[in-house]
N, C-alpha and C positions, 0 to 999 in steps of 0.2 A: 906801659908807654906813657910818657909825658907828652901831651899834645898842646901846642900853643896855637890858638886860632886868632889871627890878626886881621882886622879890617884894613883895607887899602887906604892910602892917603887921599887927600882931597882933590876933587876935580871941579871944573866949572859947572858941571851938572849938579854937583852937591850944593854949590852956592845958590844955584837957581832952583833947587829942590825939584828937579825933574826925575821922572821915573825912567832912568837910563840903564837898561839891563842887557841889551843885545850886544853881541860881538861885532866889531872888536872893542867898541867902547872908547871913551875919551882918554886922553893923556892926563897925568897928574898936572895940576897947576903948580905955581911956584911954592905955595904953602904946602901942597901935597908932597912935593919933592923934599922939602925940608923935613916934613913929618917922616918920610921914608928914611932919610939919613938919621933922624933922631932914634929910630927903632934900633939902630946898631948899638947905641949906648944903653937904651932902655932894656934890651935883651942880653946885655953883656954877661949877666950872671947865670944864664942858662947854657948848658953844654949841648947846644943844638948840633945834631949830626946829619940832619936832612932838611931841605927846604922845598916846599911845594907851593904852587899858586894856581889860581884859575888861569885860563888862557886869555882872559880879558886884559887889555893893555895896562889898565891902572893897577891891577894886582901884580902883574909881572914887574912893572916899574917900581912898585913898593918893595918887592922882595930883592931887587938887584943890589942895592947898597949892602945889605947884610950878606948876601952870597959872595959878593966881592971881598968884603972884610973877612969872612970866615974861609974863603977859598973853597966854597961848596958849590956843586952844580945846582941848577934850578930845574925842577921837573914841573911841567905844566899839566894840569888835569882839568879837562872841560867840566867834569862833574862838580868842581868847586865853584862854578859860576853862580852869579846872583839868581834868585828866584825870578823867573821871567815876568816882565810886565804885560806880556800878551798884547791884547788889542789896545792897551793904553800906553804902549811904549813911547817914551819921550814926552809924555803928558805931564803937566803940573797938577793934574787932578788925580789924587791918590786914593779916592774913596773906594773904588771897587777892589783895588789891590789890598788896602788895609782891611776891608770887610772880609776878604778871603783869609788873610792871615789871622784875623781875630777868630774866625770860625775854626781854623785848624787848632788854634790854641785852646778853644773851648770844647774840643773833642770831636770835631767833624772834619777829619782830614780829607774827605772825598769831595769837598767843595773845590771847584775849579776856578782859577783866575780866568776871566774871559779871554780866550785865545792863548792861555798859558797852561800851567800845570796844576795838578792837585797837590795837597799836602802829602798824600801817600807817595806820589811820584817823586816829589822833591826829596823827601826823607830817604827814599830808596836810592836815588842817585848820589846823594851826599854820603850815605853810608858806604856806597861802593868806593868812593874816594878814600874815606877814612880806613876802610878795610885794606885797600891796596897799600896805603902807607904803613899800616900795622904789619902786614904780611912781609914787608921788607926788613923787619926786625929792628927798626930804629928804637933807640932808648928815648930820645927827645926829638920831636919833629915840629917844625913851624909850617903852618898852613896859612897862606895869605888869601883871603877870600872877601866876602861882601857882607854888608850890614844885616840885611834881612835874612840872608842864608845862614850866617853864623848864629845870630840870635835865635832863629827858629829851630835850627838843629840842636844847639846847645840846650835850649829850654826843653826840647823833647827828650833828650837823654839825661838831663840833669835838672829836674824841676826846681831846685834851689836857685838856679840862675834867675828865675822870674823875680824873686824877692830882691836880688842884687840890682836889678834894673828899675825898680819901682820909682826911684826918684830921678831917672834919667830919660830925657826925651830922645828917642831914636837910639843910635849907637854911634858915638863919635868916631871920626876917622882915626885909624891906628889904635883903637881899643884892642886889648889883648886878653882873651879868656884862656886861662891855664887850667887844664884838666888832666887827671890821671886815670887810666883804665884801659880797657880793650874792647874792640867791637864785639857785640853779642854778649858782653858782660856788663859790669857796673862801672859807670864813670863818676868820678868824684871831682867836684869843683875845688880847685886849690886857691885861686884868686882871680880877680879881674883888675887889670891894670889900665886905668883911664889916662889918656893924654891930657895935656894942657887944654883948657876950653878954647874953642874957636868961635868967636862971636859971628863970623861970617858964614858958618855952616848953615845952609838954608833949612836943613832937616831939624835943627835944634831950635828954630824960631817959633814962638807962640803963634798959633793960628794956621800953621802950615799943615799939620796933621789933622785929619777929620775929627771934629769934636775937641780939638786941642788936647788930645789924650796922649800923655807921655808914655803910656804903657803899651806901645806897639813896636813891632820890629822893623821900623823904617830905616832907610839909609842904604842906598844902592851902591 
């Protein structure tokens, strides 16, 4: 199966660099709507036969232009939601969230985001969504999800993703990771398609992430 993992378009919370992870979440802003429309052309070369999104508003809105253009149904899966911000929901202080994600990436997936989930719990729920998609027998499926969720899951199943993001702060809106494989088997990274830079995306600004470290999975 060819799997396309796309981060949603921009929201006002992305501009403000807020930890905005809970449902239903914000709408896309005007830039985000244009980014969603641009995905139609950016993904034109892929024979997508199914589209899934998280049930958060911004992911649904990002998927809708492509489903309309392809005349495909949109299936919403709660398991594709962003990694929960827990007790720090809607906070501009990302320190505890980032510390937990770093711990997961360093081999300690049992660290719990305060008030949120552990890495083990997150990977299990995201795997549930990917397996459901695979079980439907799709050849090429698009999953519209969220920055930290996409990057954390993709890095867990494809370690080479880590190197691809070394020079990128966060994960820009509507970044698309293309992978081939099957749940329970081997996943191979095909490519990462980055959008045009957005200077107003708060998560890409120096000083926003703890320690100004670009090598974290921020971007809700």
